[in-house]
C-alpha positions as CSV (number, residue, x, y, z in Angstrom):
1,M,-100.3,253.4,58.7
2,T,-101.4,252.5,62.6
3,S,-98.2,253.5,65.0
4,A,-97.0,249.7,65.2
5,A,-96.8,250.3,61.8
6,R,-95.1,253.1,62.0
7,R,-92.4,251.7,64.6
8,L,-91.5,248.8,63.1
9,H,-91.0,250.5,60.2
10,L,-87.8,252.8,62.8
11,E,-84.6,253.1,60.0
12,R,-82.2,253.4,61.7
13,H,-79.8,256.1,59.0
14,R,-75.5,257.5,59.6
15,S,-76.0,261.2,57.5
16,D,-77.1,262.4,60.5
17,R,-73.3,261.5,61.7
18,I,-71.0,262.4,58.5
19,G,-70.8,266.3,60.2
20,W,-69.3,264.6,63.7
21,L,-67.5,261.6,62.2
22,R,-65.9,263.9,59.8
23,A,-63.8,265.5,62.1
24,A,-63.2,263.4,65.1
25,V,-62.0,261.0,62.0
26,L,-60.4,263.6,61.1
27,G,-58.9,264.8,63.7
28,A,-57.3,261.6,65.6
29,N,-55.9,260.1,62.5
30,D,-53.7,263.5,62.2
31,G,-52.6,263.1,65.3
32,I,-52.0,260.0,65.3
33,V,-50.1,260.6,61.7
34,S,-48.3,263.4,62.4
35,T,-47.2,263.3,66.3
36,A,-46.1,259.7,64.9
37,S,-44.4,260.5,62.5
38,L,-42.7,263.5,64.1
39,V,-41.5,261.8,66.5
40,V,-40.6,258.7,64.6
41,G,-38.4,261.7,62.3
42,V,-36.8,263.2,65.5
43,A,-35.4,258.9,66.6
44,A,-33.8,258.7,63.6
45,A,-32.4,261.9,63.8
46,Q,-30.9,260.6,67.0
47,S,-32.1,262.9,69.2
48,S,-32.1,261.9,72.6
49,Q,-35.3,260.8,74.6
50,S,-36.2,264.1,76.6
51,T,-35.5,266.0,73.0
52,I,-38.2,263.2,71.5
53,V,-41.5,263.8,74.4
54,V,-40.5,267.0,73.9
55,T,-41.4,268.1,70.6
56,A,-44.2,265.8,70.4
57,V,-46.0,267.0,73.6
58,A,-45.4,270.7,71.1
59,G,-46.0,269.0,68.8
60,L,-50.2,267.6,70.1
61,V,-50.6,271.6,71.4
62,A,-49.9,272.8,68.2
63,G,-51.2,270.7,66.3
64,A,-54.7,270.6,68.2
65,M,-54.8,274.8,68.0
66,S,-54.0,274.5,64.3
67,M,-57.3,271.5,63.5
68,A,-59.4,273.5,66.1
69,A,-58.8,276.7,64.6
70,G,-58.4,275.0,60.4
71,E,-61.8,273.9,61.4
72,Y,-63.2,276.0,62.7
73,V,-62.7,278.8,59.9
74,S,-63.1,275.8,57.4
75,V,-66.5,275.1,58.2
76,H,-67.9,278.9,59.1
77,S,-66.8,279.1,55.2
78,Q,-69.0,276.6,54.4
79,A,-71.6,277.9,56.7
80,D,-71.9,281.6,55.4
81,T,-72.0,280.0,52.4
82,E,-75.4,278.2,52.9
83,K,-76.9,281.1,54.5
84,A,-76.2,283.5,51.7
85,D,-77.9,281.0,49.8
86,L,-81.2,281.0,52.6
87,D,-81.5,284.1,52.5
88,R,-80.7,285.3,48.6
89,E,-83.9,281.9,48.0
90,R,-85.8,283.8,51.0
91,A,-86.1,287.0,49.0
92,E,-86.7,285.5,46.3
93,L,-89.9,283.2,47.2
94,A,-90.7,287.2,48.7
95,T,-90.2,288.8,45.4
96,D,-91.8,285.9,42.9
97,P,-93.3,282.4,44.5
98,A,-94.7,281.4,41.1
99,A,-92.0,281.7,39.3
100,E,-89.8,279.9,42.5
101,A,-92.6,277.0,42.3
102,R,-91.9,276.5,38.6
103,E,-88.6,275.9,39.6
104,L,-89.6,272.6,42.1
105,T,-91.5,271.8,39.9
106,A,-89.2,271.5,37.4
107,I,-86.6,269.8,39.4
108,Y,-89.0,267.4,40.5
109,V,-90.0,265.9,37.1
110,G,-85.7,265.9,36.6
111,R,-86.3,263.1,39.0
112,G,-89.2,261.2,37.2
113,L,-92.3,262.7,38.7
114,T,-94.9,263.4,35.9
115,P,-95.3,267.0,35.8
116,E,-98.7,267.0,36.6
117,L,-97.3,265.6,39.3
118,A,-94.9,267.3,40.5
119,Q,-96.4,270.4,40.1
120,Q,-99.0,269.2,43.1
121,V,-95.9,268.0,45.0
122,S,-94.5,271.0,44.8
123,A,-98.0,273.0,45.8
124,Q,-98.2,270.8,48.5
125,L,-94.5,271.6,49.7
126,M,-94.6,274.7,49.2
127,A,-97.2,274.9,51.1
128,H,-96.0,273.3,54.5
129,D,-92.8,275.2,53.9
130,A,-91.4,276.8,50.9
131,L,-87.9,277.9,51.7
132,G,-87.5,274.6,53.8
133,A,-88.7,272.6,50.0
134,H,-86.0,274.7,48.2
135,A,-83.0,274.4,50.5
136,R,-83.6,270.1,50.8
137,D,-85.0,269.9,46.9
138,E,-82.7,273.0,45.5
139,L,-79.7,273.9,47.8
140,N,-79.0,270.2,48.9
141,V,-78.9,271.4,52.3
142,S,-80.2,270.0,55.1
143,P,-80.6,269.9,59.3
144,A,-78.5,267.0,59.3
145,L,-76.0,268.1,56.7
146,A,-76.3,271.5,58.0
147,A,-72.2,273.7,59.7
148,R,-71.3,273.1,62.2
149,P,-67.9,275.8,62.6
150,V,-67.9,275.6,66.8
151,Q,-69.3,271.4,66.7
152,A,-66.4,270.6,63.8
153,A,-63.3,273.1,65.7
154,L,-64.3,271.6,69.4
155,T,-64.2,268.4,67.5
156,S,-60.6,268.3,65.7
157,A,-59.2,269.8,68.6
158,A,-60.3,267.1,70.9
159,S,-59.9,264.5,68.6
160,F,-56.5,265.3,67.6
161,A,-54.9,265.9,71.2
162,I,-56.1,262.2,71.9
163,G,-55.0,261.0,68.5
164,A,-50.9,262.8,69.4
165,A,-51.7,261.5,73.1
166,L,-51.0,257.4,72.2
167,P,-48.0,258.5,70.2
168,L,-46.5,260.1,72.7
169,A,-47.1,257.8,75.8
170,V,-45.3,255.4,73.7
171,A,-43.1,257.7,72.9
172,V,-42.8,258.2,77.7
173,V,-42.3,254.4,78.1
174,A,-40.8,252.4,75.3
175,P,-37.2,251.6,75.8
176,A,-34.9,254.6,74.4
177,S,-32.6,251.4,72.3
178,S,-36.7,250.5,70.4
179,L,-38.0,253.7,70.4
180,L,-37.6,254.7,66.8
181,Y,-40.0,250.7,66.6
182,A,-42.2,251.3,69.1
183,V,-44.1,253.9,68.2
184,A,-43.6,253.6,64.6
185,G,-46.1,250.0,64.8
186,S,-48.4,250.9,68.0
187,A,-48.8,254.1,65.6
188,L,-50.0,251.4,62.2
189,I,-51.5,249.3,65.6
190,F,-54.0,252.4,66.6
191,L,-54.9,253.8,63.1
192,A,-56.0,250.3,61.6
193,L,-57.2,250.3,64.6
194,L,-59.6,253.8,63.9
195,G,-60.0,252.8,60.4
196,A,-62.0,250.6,61.5
197,V,-63.9,252.0,64.0
198,A,-64.2,254.9,61.8
199,A,-65.8,252.7,58.6
200,R,-68.0,250.7,61.6
201,T,-69.4,253.8,62.4
202,G,-70.3,254.5,59.3
203,G,-72.0,251.3,57.4
204,A,-68.7,251.4,55.3
205,S,-66.0,248.0,54.8
206,M,-63.8,248.1,58.4
207,A,-61.5,246.6,56.1
208,I,-61.2,248.8,54.1
209,G,-61.3,251.8,56.3
210,A,-58.0,250.3,58.3
211,W,-56.1,249.3,54.9
212,R,-56.5,253.5,53.9
213,V,-55.5,254.9,57.6
214,T,-52.8,252.6,57.8
215,F,-51.1,253.0,54.2
216,W,-51.3,256.6,54.3
217,G,-49.7,256.7,58.0
218,A,-46.9,254.4,57.3
219,L,-45.9,256.4,54.0
220,A,-45.2,259.4,56.2
221,M,-44.2,257.9,58.8
222,A,-41.2,256.2,56.7
223,I,-40.6,259.3,55.0
224,T,-40.2,261.5,57.8
225,A,-37.9,259.0,59.3
226,G,-36.4,258.9,55.8
227,V,-35.8,263.1,56.3
228,G,-34.4,262.7,59.8
229,A,-32.1,259.8,59.3
230,W,-30.7,261.6,56.0
231,F,-30.3,265.3,58.3
232,G,-29.5,263.5,60.6
233,A,-31.4,266.6,62.6
234,P,-34.5,267.2,64.2
235,V,-37.3,267.8,61.6
């Protein structure tokens, strides 16, 4: 294939966005939903606007730190598991490469290659990068999908703070008499936009993405408002 043909055949894939996109969407969505729900619940309890704003600020800070810590621990556990699997695979390749070659051949046969072709592919791939071939085809570990704990933690914390800042800003500027409705309504708009943008970035349906996050956000706010109104105290 000529260089010109290779340039024409370049394709744009979205799988390399999965890690940061998941963390960013989860963080922003959680920031909007949790902070807006918190504000709506406190407002439904007939609290003062200053109390509502202070509660929202506390929720933003606590939520961002919680998201960062939780995402770091979770993704680091995934990274530890991937490393342990790769270490074991490396040891198996060193002690019994023939068995590992047969294992890789069986994988390719299971995917539809003839035994002869599968054996040839296995031999060539292992000669080029044995560990990489087994990581990709046996363990389903690839550089694009590898766990990155620090990246996930920072992305989640930042996106949560940005998402939480939106209903917080509305709570600050909205009149006290209509604060509850202003925050709830604007949060639904923010969620719809977030769902649409995330779906567009990931190559999915924008309408479905917007509907999905908006529905669950509305449900969360409705339940929290009901709790606040029922107990008549900040929740």
